[in-house]
N, C-alpha and C positions, 0 to 999 in steps of 0.2 A: 546416553540420552537422558538418564534420570536426573542429571544436574542441569539440563538445559533450561533456559529461561522461557518456559512454556507451561501452559495450563492444560492438563490432560482432558479436562471437560471441554475446553475451547477447541482443542484438536479434534476430539470426537464429534463435536457439533458440526464442524465443517466437513469432516470425513464422511459422515452419514449422508450428506447432501451432495457428495462429489459427483455422482452420476448426472446431476442436474446442472452442473457448472456452465456448460455451453448452450443451455436452452435459453434463448433470449427472452422467452416469456415465462421462465420459471422463477425459482427463489432468488436467483442472482441477476434478475432483470435490471435492477438499479446499477449494478456494476457494468453491464453491457451499455446502458444508457449514458453513464458518466465517463466511460472510457475514452471516447473521442475528445472530450473536453480536457481530460487529464493529459492525454497523449499530446495534443497540440500545444498545451501549456509547457510541458516538459521539453518538447522538440523546439519550441520557440526560444527557450532560454539556453538549452544545452546542445542544440543541433545534433540529433542522434546519429545521423549517417556516419558510419565508420568508427563509432565510439564503442568502447567496452563498457557494458552495463551489467549491474547486478540488481535483481529485483528481490527484495527481502519480503518473505511472507507472500510468495507469488500465487499460492492457491492453485487453481486450475489453469492459470497461465494467460488470462485475458490481456493483462497489460504487457507481460513479457513477450508474448507472441506479436502483439501489435507494434512494440518497439523494434523487434527483429524485422518486421515488414518495412520499417522505416530505414533499414540498413544498418542497425546496430548489431553487435555481437553480444548476445544476452545470456546470462546465467540466472536462472530462477531458483531460489532456495526456499524451502518450507520444511516444517517438521510434521506435517500431516501427510501420511503416506498416500491415501486414496486420491486426494486432489492432484498430487504430483503425477500419479499414474495417468490420470485423466489428461493432464497437461501434456505429458509425453505422447500419449496416443493421438491427441488432437493435432499436435504439431506434425506428427508423422503423416496423418491422414490429409492434412491441409498442405503438406509438402512445404513447410516453412523452414528454410535454412537459417542458421545463425542463432538458434535458441537451444539451450541445454538446461537440464534440471537436476538438482541434487537435494537429497534429504539431509539438511544440515542447518544448524543455527547460525544466526548472524555473528554471534560471538566466536564460534568455532572457525568460521570462514575468515573473520578478521585476524585471528591469531595465525592462520595459515597463509593468507594472502593480503597483508597490509599494503596500502598505497597502490592497489592493483587496478582500480576501475575509474574511468572518466566520469561515470554517472552512477549514482546509487539511488534507487527508488524504494520507498517503504510506505506504501499507501494502504489505508484502512487496516492497519495491523497493530499499531502501538497500543490501541485500547483493548487488545485481546491478550496481552502478555503481563505477567506479574511484575516485571521490572522494566518499564519502557525506557528509562534513562540508560540502562545497559545496552539496549538496542541502538539508541541514538549514538552512544559512544562507539559501538561497533561499526555503524554506518560511516561515521567520521573517519575511523581507522581504515576502512576499505577504500575510501576515496583517495585518488592521487592528489598531490598538491595542485590547486587550481581546479579540482574536480567539483562537480555539482552533486548535491544531496537533496532529495525531495521527500517530504513527509506529507501525509494527510491524516486527519483524525477528527474527533468531535469535541467541541467545547463542553465544559462542565458548568452548566447554569440552568436555571428553571426553564428557559425557552428551549434549550437543547433537549431537556427531558421531555417536554411536551411534543416537540417536533420529531425528534429522532427515535423516541421510544413509544410514547402514547400515539402520536400521529402515524409514524412510518410502520410500526409493528402491529398496532391494535386497530386503528381506525382505517387507514388507507391500505393496510396489509401489503406494503411494498416489500417488507422483509419478514421472515419467520419470527414469531414471538420468541423472545429470549436471545435474539442475535446480539444485543448489547446490554451491558450492565452500567447503570448510571455512574456508580462510584469509580469506574475505570475511565470515564471520560477525562480529557486533558485540557486544561486551560492554556491558551496561547502563551501566557506569561511563563507557565511551567515548561512548555516545550522550548521556548526561546532560551530559558535558563539552561536547560540540558544541552542545547546546541552550543551555547557559549562555553559551557564547562567542557564540552568535547572539542573545542577549538574551531567551531564552525561560525561563519559570518552569515547572518540572516539577510537575504537579498529581496525577497518578495513574499507577500501574503496574498492569498485569494480566498474568497468565500465560495461555497458551492450551495446554490439554492434550488429548491424544487417548487414548481408551480403546479398545484393539484388540479387547476382548471385546464391548463394546456398539457399537463402531464409531462412537462419538459424540465430538464435541469439546465442551469446556466452558471457560469463563473461570475462573481461579483466582488464588490469590496466589503460585503457583509460577512464577517467571520464569526458571527454569534452562534452558529450551529456547526455545520460542517466547514472545515477550512483546510487549506493547503499551504505549505511553507517551502520556499526554495532557499537553499543555503549553499555556500561555497566553502571549500577548504582553502585557506590562504595558500597562494603559490609559494 
């Protein structure tokens, strides 16, 4: 594990909050709120029912479990032990079939099971690893020819700093302070280049916006802060 593309500080940060993962009013409330939006978007493009899916950086399993509920066979992987235990326990208690979890890196799984999955998801994870381009390459390797690969992350610009760090962490307190580091944010042009270098074709961009008045999230065409990218591996 010592050579894995992971930051021990980041793993510990999320591990310490693992017991709060499934509290819809806790520190991970934003993940619970945006999950239906992300899930519907992925399902619209990739038609999850009956598909083999791997969720990279699955954390406590919010997305992985919801994709399994849509009829996918899901493997969630993460390098943070405590969130994985929480994910396993929650799936057991909720009696969700079709989801399994493993403590493994994207790169290790890609070496073990190339071209294995119909759908690869890697959401809210790239901005937490030392070498995000390496994860993008691993995701591309894991996808079958013709398979879908989905990413979401945060733009690196002054607006994103104000909204995602100052606003979300300090003013609105939507996230714990220190959740994100500005220098790790990723410009869409950088992510597109990594995808192209990995042999992926970019198919769709979406922005994710938060309205502090209604306290609701929505998908939009504004990718200036939070954004999602759908890619395909050529058939």
